[in-house]
N, C-alpha and C positions, 0 to 999 in steps of 0.2 A: 504494500500500500504506500502511496505517496506520502512523504513527510512523517513517516512512522519511526524514524531513527531513535528519537528520545524515548518514545513509548516502548520500543523494543528493548532498548538498553535498561529501562526501568525494571524489566522483568528478571534481571540478574538476582534480585533479592529472593527469588523463588528457587534458585539453583543452589543445591547443597554441594559442598566440597567433601572430600574424603569418603566417597560413596562406598568403597570396599571395606571400610573399617568401622567398628563399633565406636560411636561417639557418645561421650557423656552429655555434650551440648553440640547441637548442629551449628555449623558455620556456613553462612551463605556466601555466595560469590561477591555480593555487594559489600559485606563486612570485610572480606579479604581484600577487595580492591581499595577500600578506604585505608586499611592498615598498610598495604603496600605503598600507597601514596604518602602516608605519614612517614614511613620508614625510608623511602627514597629521598624525601625532603631532608630527613635527619642525616642521612649518609652524605648528601651533598653539602649540607652545612658543616658537618664534621670535616669533610675534605677541604672545604674552603678555609675554615678557621684553623685547623690543626696541621694540614698538609700543604697549604699554599695553593690549592687548586683554584680554578676559575669556573666552577660549575654554576649553571643557572638553576638554583634550588627550586624555584617555582615551577620551572619546566619539568624538572625531575619528578615533582609531585604530580603534575598533570599527566605525564607519561605513565606513572604508576597507577593513577586512577583509571586510565583507559587500557592498561596492559592486557587485561583478559576480556575486553569487549567482544571479540569474536565468539567467546563462550556463551554469549546471549543466544547465539544460534546453535552452536555445537553442543552446549552443555559442558560440564567439567569432566574431561577425560581423565580417569585415574592414572597416576604416574606409572604403575606397573604395566598398564595396558599401553599407554602412549609410548613408553620407552622399551617395550618388549623386544623389539628388533629394529634394525635399520629400516627395513621395509615398512614397519608400522609407523615409525617416526616420519618417514618420507610421505607416507599416505596421509598422516594426520596434518603435516605441514601443508599439503594441498587442500585439505578440508578447511584449515584455518584461513588460507589465502582466499578461498572461495567465500567464506563467511565474511571476511573483511570487505570484499567486493560487494556482497549483498547488503551489508550495513550501509556502505557509502551510497548505494543506489537508493536508499530510503531517505536521503537528504535532497533538498533542492540543489540544483547544479551550482548555484553561487556559493554554497557552503561546503561543498565536497572537498575542495583543496585544503581548507583549514583542518578538517577532520581526517583527511587522508594523511596529513602530516603527523597525526597522532596514532593512526592505525597501521600504517604501512612502513616497515623498516627498510633501510635507515630513513628516518623521517626528515631531518634537517641537519645542517652543519652543526657539529658539536653533540648531536644526539647519540652517537655511538658510545661515547663515554658515559652519558646519562643512562643509556640502556644497560650498561654494565652495573650501574647502581640499582636500577630497577630489578635486574635479575637477582642481585644480592638481597634486595629488600623482599623479593618474592620468597627466597629461601629462608630469610629471617622470619617472615610471617609464618611459614610452615613450621619452623623450629618453635616459635612461640605457641602455636597450636599444640604441638607435641608436649611441651612443658605443661601447658594448661591441663591437658588430658592426663598426663602422668600425675600431676598434683591432685587430680580428682580421683586417683586410684585406678585409672584405666591403663593397664600394662600393655594394651594393644598398640600403643604408640611408642613404646620404648625403642624398638628397632628402628622405627622411622626417625626418632629423635637422633639416634647415633648416626644413621645414614645422612641425615640432613646436616648435622654438624660437620661431617666429613666433606659433604658437597660444598659447604661454606668455606672450609679450609682450602679446598681445591680451586676456588674462585680467585684466590690471591688478591682479595679486595681489601686494601688497608683500612678503608672506611668501615667496612663490616667488622674487621678485627677490632677497631676502636669501639664500635658499638657493643660488640660482645664483651669486651673487657670492662667498659664503663657502665653499661646500662643493663646487660643481661642479668646480673645478680638480683636486681630489684624484682624481676619477674618470678623469682623463686619465693618471694616474701608474701605473706598475707596482707590484706588491706591495711590493717592497723599498724603494720611496720613500715609502710611506705611514706610516712610523714617524717 
């Protein structure tokens, strides 16, 4: 339907993540996108303030907010399925590309360029580095979900937590390392200890 882009994107609140795992609390794709936006912004600010980078922190947040937009069409493909083989990953990359094109077609022609710059990689000059931060933020968000589930007594997420930590280390992202060192310990604390 014409001009249905925003209505379609609004439906990400109905898409649950971690579909193959038992959850103590469901996490929607909308919640995840918000968290990735916040974390991508935080990583950019850390990079700028502590590592002398020149990131556009606002754009990092915006890219994080839209990073899973194609999943409004495809749904959230569980990681074990998506990365099962090179063939599966290639097939899903094609599905994601098609979903991005479908979403852009839901916009009036005069708006497509602006949103294509958010949905199609690489989006703009300087975005490659920002996408590295969004990728790290996406993995951080997954790690935080694993910690939340473990703290709630759900051992289902313990292996995912260890695997996600290893993935984060493999990214060699100094900004993520700073976040893990300085901010991750607070996620282990109950509310009353956070002040």
